[in-house]
Backbone as CSV, one residue per row, in Angstrom:
resi,resn,N_x,N_y,N_z,CA_x,CA_y,CA_z,C_x,C_y,C_z
1,MET,-10.031,-39.527,-43.737,-9.566,-38.523,-43.040,-9.797,-37.035,-43.914
2,ASN,-11.424,-36.624,-43.981,-10.901,-34.519,-45.034,-10.104,-34.231,-44.144
3,ARG,-9.657,-33.542,-45.843,-8.682,-32.595,-45.011,-8.799,-31.302,-44.370
4,ASN,-9.900,-30.872,-44.745,-10.924,-29.662,-44.315,-10.358,-29.667,-41.903
5,THR,-10.558,-31.615,-41.859,-11.177,-31.507,-40.591,-9.824,-31.865,-40.336
6,PHE,-9.123,-32.321,-40.517,-7.537,-32.558,-40.519,-6.747,-30.859,-39.946
7,LEU,-7.355,-30.280,-40.325,-6.406,-28.798,-40.638,-7.486,-28.213,-39.049
8,ASP,-8.804,-28.251,-39.114,-9.500,-27.692,-37.956,-9.178,-28.330,-36.834
9,SER,-8.195,-29.391,-36.761,-8.174,-30.096,-35.413,-7.225,-29.678,-35.152
10,LYS,-5.743,-29.204,-35.870,-4.975,-28.757,-35.997,-4.781,-27.180,-35.380
11,GLY,-5.767,-27.012,-36.495,-6.040,-25.264,-35.405,-6.798,-24.773,-34.536
12,GLU,-7.423,-26.062,-34.066,-8.093,-26.181,-32.849,-6.255,-25.861,-31.419
13,LEU,-6.119,-27.084,-32.148,-4.612,-27.780,-31.103,-4.095,-26.360,-31.251
14,LEU,-3.838,-25.951,-31.654,-2.176,-24.527,-31.903,-3.287,-23.153,-31.413
15,ILE,-4.674,-23.035,-31.712,-5.257,-22.448,-30.260,-5.403,-22.209,-28.603
16,THR,-4.904,-23.548,-28.661,-4.837,-24.254,-27.185,-3.907,-23.937,-26.614
17,ILE,-3.002,-24.533,-27.650,-1.592,-24.123,-26.906,-1.195,-22.358,-26.765
18,MET,-1.948,-22.261,-28.101,-1.710,-20.344,-28.328,-2.015,-19.737,-26.660
19,SER,-3.754,-20.185,-26.344,-4.120,-18.925,-25.729,-3.268,-19.575,-23.946
20,SER,-2.800,-21.053,-24.603,-2.239,-21.832,-22.841,-1.004,-20.704,-22.549
21,LEU,-0.131,-21.238,-23.860,0.591,-19.084,-23.591,0.704,-18.084,-23.066
22,VAL,-0.594,-18.014,-23.356,-0.393,-15.905,-23.448,-1.226,-16.998,-21.664
23,GLN,-1.544,-17.477,-21.289,-2.622,-17.021,-19.649,-1.165,-17.829,-19.253
24,GLU,-0.185,-18.334,-19.455,1.291,-18.771,-18.666,2.024,-17.380,-18.717
25,GLU,1.812,-16.131,-19.921,2.696,-15.754,-19.778,2.560,-14.557,-19.166
26,SER,0.645,-14.042,-19.116,0.047,-13.573,-17.783,0.129,-13.227,-16.778
27,GLN,0.141,-15.016,-16.192,0.255,-14.850,-14.863,2.141,-14.794,-14.795
28,SER,3.021,-14.541,-15.194,4.514,-14.829,-14.732,4.393,-13.682,-15.177
29,ILE,3.548,-12.801,-15.812,3.307,-11.059,-15.886,3.305,-10.530,-14.009
30,SER,1.845,-10.747,-13.965,1.355,-10.719,-12.748,2.031,-10.887,-11.430
31,GLU,3.110,-12.817,-11.540,3.796,-12.900,-10.598,5.213,-11.850,-10.340
32,ASN,5.798,-11.281,-11.479,6.543,-10.010,-11.564,6.088,-8.994,-10.814
33,VAL,5.093,-8.387,-11.681,4.191,-7.013,-9.781,4.198,-7.471,-9.291
34,THR,3.012,-8.422,-8.447,3.435,-8.738,-6.824,4.741,-8.920,-6.513
35,TRP,6.135,-9.801,-7.165,7.230,-9.718,-6.529,7.214,-8.450,-6.355
36,GLY,7.452,-7.450,-7.667,8.239,-6.349,-7.107,7.429,-5.390,-6.423
37,GLN,6.152,-5.567,-5.957,5.265,-4.674,-4.953,5.618,-5.209,-3.819
38,ARG,6.011,-6.032,-3.384,6.441,-7.102,-2.314,7.487,-6.596,-2.235
39,LYS,8.792,-6.026,-2.361,10.230,-5.994,-3.357,9.704,-4.111,-2.457
40,ARG,8.773,-3.661,-2.929,8.636,-2.540,-2.680,8.107,-2.259,-1.022
41,PHE,8.156,-3.294,-0.984,7.005,-2.764,0.734,8.225,-3.477,1.473
42,ALA,8.639,-4.871,1.192,10.145,-4.954,2.398,11.117,-3.752,2.218
43,ASP,10.989,-3.090,1.513,12.308,-2.052,1.114,11.225,-0.548,2.256
44,GLY,10.266,-0.521,2.511,9.656,0.369,3.351,8.824,1.533,2.618
45,LYS,9.219,1.163,0.721,8.388,2.404,0.600,6.851,1.884,0.601
46,VAL,6.306,3.384,0.703,4.572,3.941,0.745,4.321,4.040,-0.224
47,SER,2.592,3.750,-0.813,2.330,4.206,-2.263,0.534,4.356,-0.995
48,ILE,0.409,5.327,-1.109,-1.237,6.162,-0.350,-1.899,6.143,-1.425
49,PRO,-3.219,5.916,-1.897,-4.327,5.587,-2.769,-4.712,7.181,-2.478
50,TYR,-4.185,8.080,-2.752,-3.886,9.590,-2.538,-5.385,9.932,-2.669
51,GLY,-5.751,9.579,-4.026,-7.390,10.347,-4.248,-8.541,9.980,-3.418
52,GLN,-8.278,9.092,-2.669,-9.080,8.639,-1.234,-9.154,8.804,-0.111
53,PHE,-7.836,9.836,-0.103,-7.190,9.265,1.522,-7.183,10.774,2.388
54,LEU,-7.094,11.220,3.343,-7.340,12.322,4.071,-5.808,12.585,4.302
55,GLY,-5.268,13.607,4.512,-4.136,14.134,4.922,-2.437,14.137,4.854
56,TYR,-2.905,12.959,3.142,-1.707,13.603,2.827,-2.116,13.672,1.014
57,ARG,-0.587,13.656,0.191,-0.722,14.379,-0.937,1.217,13.316,-1.454
58,LYS,1.462,12.934,-2.660,2.254,12.395,-3.119,3.273,13.474,-2.702
59,GLY,4.549,13.631,-2.480,5.330,14.990,-2.347,6.216,14.670,-3.214
60,ALA,6.771,16.265,-2.956,8.327,15.882,-4.842,8.856,14.960,-5.590
61,ASP,9.664,14.023,-3.907,10.343,12.769,-3.905,9.336,11.888,-4.405
62,GLY,7.964,11.362,-4.501,7.484,10.825,-4.735,6.420,9.870,-3.189
63,LEU,7.702,10.521,-1.890,6.980,10.026,-0.804,5.751,11.263,0.160
64,PRO,4.886,10.248,0.460,3.792,10.779,1.302,4.000,12.026,1.869
65,GLU,3.273,13.195,2.032,3.955,14.349,2.326,1.991,15.019,3.123
66,ILE,2.377,15.687,4.176,1.430,16.345,5.069,0.563,17.345,4.036
67,VAL,-0.542,17.322,4.231,-1.576,18.526,3.689,-1.771,19.016,5.156
68,PRO,-1.539,19.812,5.402,-2.022,20.276,6.952,-3.454,21.123,6.934
69,GLU,-4.356,21.388,5.904,-5.533,21.672,6.241,-7.027,20.258,6.303
70,GLU,-6.213,19.193,5.864,-7.091,17.766,5.589,-6.164,17.288,7.349
71,ALA,-4.816,17.416,7.811,-4.325,16.374,8.988,-5.419,17.333,9.600
72,GLU,-5.569,18.800,9.891,-6.527,19.128,10.984,-7.676,18.212,11.087
73,ILE,-8.198,18.071,9.758,-9.532,17.300,9.684,-8.999,15.450,10.916
74,VAL,-7.970,15.189,10.211,-7.664,13.410,10.961,-7.282,13.795,12.733
75,ARG,-6.638,15.076,12.721,-6.715,15.185,14.024,-7.920,15.310,15.103
76,ARG,-8.704,16.496,14.338,-10.031,16.382,15.148,-10.858,15.034,15.329
77,ILE,-11.290,14.098,14.538,-11.538,13.075,14.150,-11.155,11.629,15.323
78,TYR,-9.626,12.255,15.002,-9.003,11.453,16.623,-9.262,12.201,18.204
79,ARG,-8.651,13.108,17.955,-9.346,14.013,19.343,-11.128,13.490,20.174
80,GLU,-11.931,14.231,18.952,-13.174,13.659,19.220,-14.027,12.468,19.986
81,PHE,-13.063,11.880,18.937,-12.881,10.014,19.321,-12.598,9.927,20.968
82,LEU,-11.725,9.931,21.029,-10.770,10.133,22.330,-11.552,10.812,23.878
83,GLN,-12.072,11.995,23.190,-13.315,12.628,24.541,-14.653,11.790,24.499
84,GLY,-14.489,10.870,24.018,-15.851,10.230,23.829,-17.698,10.024,22.851
85,LYS,-16.384,11.093,22.093,-18.161,11.166,20.578,-18.427,9.939,19.861
86,SER,-19.236,9.100,19.399,-18.953,8.215,18.725,-18.350,8.304,17.120
87,THR,-18.458,7.831,16.630,-18.094,7.680,15.260,-19.448,8.593,14.510
88,ASN,-20.664,8.069,15.294,-21.625,8.685,14.340,-21.909,9.933,14.277
89,ALA,-21.746,10.020,15.224,-22.302,12.121,15.844,-20.683,12.877,15.490
90,ILE,-19.520,12.388,15.509,-18.178,12.757,14.184,-18.668,12.914,13.108
91,ALA,-18.781,11.578,12.574,-19.820,12.546,10.775,-20.697,13.127,10.799
92,ALA,-21.877,13.258,12.000,-22.809,13.994,11.618,-22.632,15.430,11.820
93,VAL,-21.274,15.388,12.476,-20.972,17.439,12.710,-19.853,17.490,11.505
94,LEU,-18.868,16.575,11.007,-18.299,16.975,9.902,-19.056,17.422,8.611
95,THR,-20.460,16.514,8.525,-21.222,16.751,7.106,-22.147,18.074,7.426
96,GLU,-21.825,18.250,8.699,-23.157,19.579,8.857,-21.829,20.880,8.848
97,LYS,-20.285,20.605,9.819,-19.610,21.422,8.530,-19.145,21.420,7.243
98,GLY,-19.856,21.036,6.624,-19.296,20.707,5.008,-17.987,20.589,4.890
99,ILE,-17.521,20.118,5.636,-15.963,19.184,5.591,-16.208,18.075,4.407
100,PRO,-15.391,17.925,3.174,-15.312,17.255,2.621,-14.470,15.509,2.873
101,THR,-15.115,14.508,2.239,-14.687,13.276,2.528,-13.666,13.311,2.040
102,PRO,-12.729,11.969,2.471,-11.819,11.663,1.239,-12.267,11.424,0.255
103,GLY,-13.251,11.230,-0.029,-13.914,10.730,-1.620,-14.487,12.287,-1.703
104,LYS,-14.074,12.903,-1.476,-15.183,14.296,-2.055,-15.979,14.779,-2.373
105,LYS,-16.945,13.903,-0.615,-18.256,13.870,-1.128,-18.489,14.505,0.629
106,THR,-19.803,14.986,0.318,-20.713,16.092,1.107,-20.922,15.506,2.741
107,VAL,-21.137,13.649,2.251,-22.200,13.364,3.062,-20.760,11.888,4.366
108,TRP,-20.729,12.403,5.350,-19.917,11.701,5.565,-20.679,10.105,7.091
109,GLN,-19.863,9.380,6.055,-20.833,8.071,6.704,-19.718,7.386,8.615
110,ARG,-20.093,7.002,8.766,-19.914,6.544,9.864,-18.342,5.488,10.299
111,ALA,-18.788,4.878,8.584,-17.490,3.543,8.216,-16.568,4.098,7.818
112,THR,-16.543,5.219,7.524,-15.311,6.231,6.934,-15.023,7.409,8.631
113,VAL,-15.343,7.393,9.117,-14.891,7.983,10.332,-13.783,6.558,10.932
114,GLU,-15.334,5.611,10.991,-13.688,4.717,11.373,-12.160,3.929,10.985
115,SER,-12.954,4.055,10.010,-11.800,3.593,8.923,-10.450,4.614,9.014
116,ILE,-10.413,5.742,8.802,-9.396,6.582,9.014,-8.754,6.503,11.179
117,LEU,-10.227,6.048,12.126,-9.178,6.139,13.145,-8.327,4.723,13.336
118,ARG,-8.110,3.554,12.425,-7.758,2.169,12.247,-7.075,2.715,11.765
119,ASN,-6.555,4.067,10.784,-5.434,3.240,9.977,-4.105,4.092,10.177
120,GLU,-3.133,3.189,10.253,-1.571,3.253,10.427,-0.827,4.096,10.110
121,LYS,-1.425,4.044,8.606,-0.729,5.085,8.222,-1.097,6.332,8.678
122,TYR,-1.693,6.932,9.532,-1.657,8.189,10.141,-0.858,8.105,11.848
123,LYS,-0.504,7.442,12.632,1.568,7.843,12.897,2.097,7.098,12.019
124,GLY,2.355,7.190,10.816,3.395,7.147,10.552,4.509,6.111,10.297
125,SER,3.561,4.941,10.699,3.901,3.393,9.872,3.257,3.169,8.455
126,ALA,2.810,1.991,8.423,1.970,1.605,7.237,2.812,-0.397,7.157
127,LEU,1.348,-0.975,6.973,1.008,-2.524,7.196,0.600,-2.403,5.956
128,PHE,1.176,-3.533,4.942,1.440,-3.556,3.869,0.941,-4.779,3.478
129,GLN,0.192,-5.389,2.321,-0.189,-6.455,2.334,-1.436,-7.369,3.003
130,LYS,-2.191,-6.087,3.597,-3.933,-6.013,4.227,-4.559,-7.111,3.107
131,SER,-4.345,-6.871,1.922,-5.435,-8.131,0.810,-4.674,-8.424,-0.004
132,PHE,-4.621,-9.293,-0.931,-4.081,-9.740,-2.199,-4.529,-10.411,-3.634
133,THR,-4.249,-10.288,-4.409,-4.914,-10.791,-5.750,-4.949,-12.108,-5.496
134,VAL,-6.212,-13.315,-6.088,-6.381,-14.523,-5.284,-6.401,-14.609,-7.134
135,ASN,-6.537,-14.287,-7.804,-6.750,-14.767,-9.098,-5.937,-13.834,-9.517
136,PHE,-5.395,-13.498,-10.713,-4.691,-12.696,-11.488,-5.483,-12.399,-13.121
137,LEU,-6.286,-13.369,-13.142,-7.547,-13.326,-14.798,-8.412,-11.979,-14.145
138,THR,-8.926,-12.852,-12.997,-10.568,-12.020,-12.615,-9.928,-10.959,-11.515
139,LYS,-8.544,-10.756,-11.928,-8.197,-9.466,-10.485,-8.907,-9.326,-9.008
140,LYS,-9.815,-11.094,-8.622,-10.624,-11.195,-7.293,-8.862,-10.878,-6.426
141,THR,-9.713,-10.235,-5.102,-8.493,-9.886,-3.679,-8.996,-10.397,-3.235
142,LYS,-8.263,-10.457,-2.119,-8.857,-11.583,-0.640,-8.119,-10.738,0.115
143,VAL,-8.916,-10.526,2.026,-8.656,-9.779,2.742,-7.474,-11.091,3.061
144,ASN,-5.912,-9.763,3.753,-4.765,-11.762,3.818,-5.014,-11.662,5.565
145,GLU,-5.053,-13.374,5.730,-5.258,-13.903,6.527,-4.248,-15.089,7.032
146,GLY,-2.655,-14.418,6.132,-1.743,-14.581,6.633,-1.616,-15.771,5.326
147,GLU,-2.464,-15.904,5.001,-1.695,-16.889,3.503,-0.606,-16.326,2.546
148,VAL,0.114,-15.037,2.818,1.190,-13.231,2.070,1.214,-13.303,3.232
149,PRO,2.958,-13.005,2.931,3.681,-12.415,3.451,3.089,-11.114,3.963
150,GLN,2.995,-9.807,5.311,2.406,-8.967,5.913,3.977,-8.125,6.154
151,TYR,4.068,-7.103,5.696,5.637,-6.664,6.391,4.466,-4.906,6.677
152,TYR,5.072,-4.632,7.784,4.952,-3.737,9.239,6.245,-3.069,8.779
153,VAL,6.041,-1.216,8.746,6.812,-0.245,8.402,6.750,0.840,8.900
154,GLU,7.528,0.778,10.410,6.863,1.844,11.078,8.306,3.218,10.861
155,ASP,7.376,4.213,11.367,8.417,5.772,10.376,8.602,5.346,9.152
156,SER,7.708,4.681,8.407,7.844,5.134,6.618,7.562,6.291,6.341
157,HIS,6.879,7.293,6.660,6.157,8.675,6.687,5.838,9.709,6.833
158,PRO,6.209,10.683,7.582,5.385,11.519,8.284,3.911,11.645,9.068
159,ALA,3.989,11.230,10.433,3.042,11.057,11.432,1.690,12.283,11.206
160,ILE,1.168,12.185,11.349,-0.711,13.393,11.766,-0.628,12.776,13.308
161,ILE,-0.582,11.975,13.497,-1.037,11.790,14.819,-0.084,11.148,15.677
162,GLU,0.639,11.372,16.960,1.177,10.754,17.573,1.268,9.639,18.293
163,PRO,1.987,8.313,17.915,1.644,6.694,17.739,1.131,6.615,18.960
164,TRP,1.282,6.780,20.692,0.695,7.018,21.571,-1.060,7.382,21.660
165,GLU,-1.046,8.470,20.802,-2.974,8.831,20.939,-3.039,7.512,19.778
166,TRP,-2.889,7.222,18.922,-3.262,5.735,17.963,-2.788,4.879,18.470
167,GLU,-2.648,4.336,19.247,-2.775,2.843,20.181,-3.965,3.206,21.184
168,GLN,-4.160,4.514,21.664,-5.078,4.820,22.618,-6.526,5.094,21.999
169,VAL,-6.901,5.536,20.491,-7.731,5.414,19.596,-8.005,3.887,19.820
170,GLN,-6.487,3.051,19.501,-7.098,1.197,19.026,-7.771,0.770,20.377
171,ALA,-7.661,1.195,21.872,-7.675,-0.123,22.628,-9.605,0.645,23.152
172,ASP,-9.883,1.827,22.653,-11.320,2.322,23.435,-12.093,2.195,21.940
173,ALA,-11.279,1.844,20.739,-12.055,1.511,19.837,-12.579,-0.258,19.779
174,HIS,-11.626,-0.499,20.454,-12.199,-2.375,20.860,-12.659,-2.060,21.614
175,GLY,-13.320,-1.616,22.743,-14.174,-1.350,23.870,-15.481,-1.046,23.070
176,HIS,-15.435,-0.291,22.559,-16.447,0.260,21.457,-16.955,-1.117,20.699
177,GLY,-16.508,-1.731,20.509,-16.644,-2.978,19.469,-16.708,-2.723,17.938
178,LEU,-15.886,-1.931,18.059,-15.583,-1.181,16.423,-14.045,-2.038,15.757
179,HIS,-14.148,-3.425,16.527,-12.796,-3.924,15.629,-13.267,-5.374,14.495
């Protein structure tokens, strides 16, 4: 056996072992992060993607606080929906009035209005783990259909919409086939 071939195969084995350890370490870190997130969920600590979310900002204590002018838009969406307006009509009026979307765009989509109407965070509750990471390497996520625990926390932060009003919208939305 040629010495170079021997070193090459040893080197390859070493690289294989090292990459396996790196992958295992990455998975371990990923699992620790996931565990930390689940622990925060179980403790009822809410984190909201504020940049894409209408009505709340991160307060000084790190908890969500209501942005009054944005909360008014959210209330208007709920009010108009309960008065029988379609999500398309609501989106058209908001666009017409030049009210920026949660993502700071100028044109409202029906789907944006629907997601605001369906989001339990507006009644001061939070459902965690709606989706989860399937593959820690590709960061691929999937809608949670019971594979991992979900946590539902009521009164986790100040409500913009009264719970009864939120429930009424869900009942109406179901009737309109929005779910």
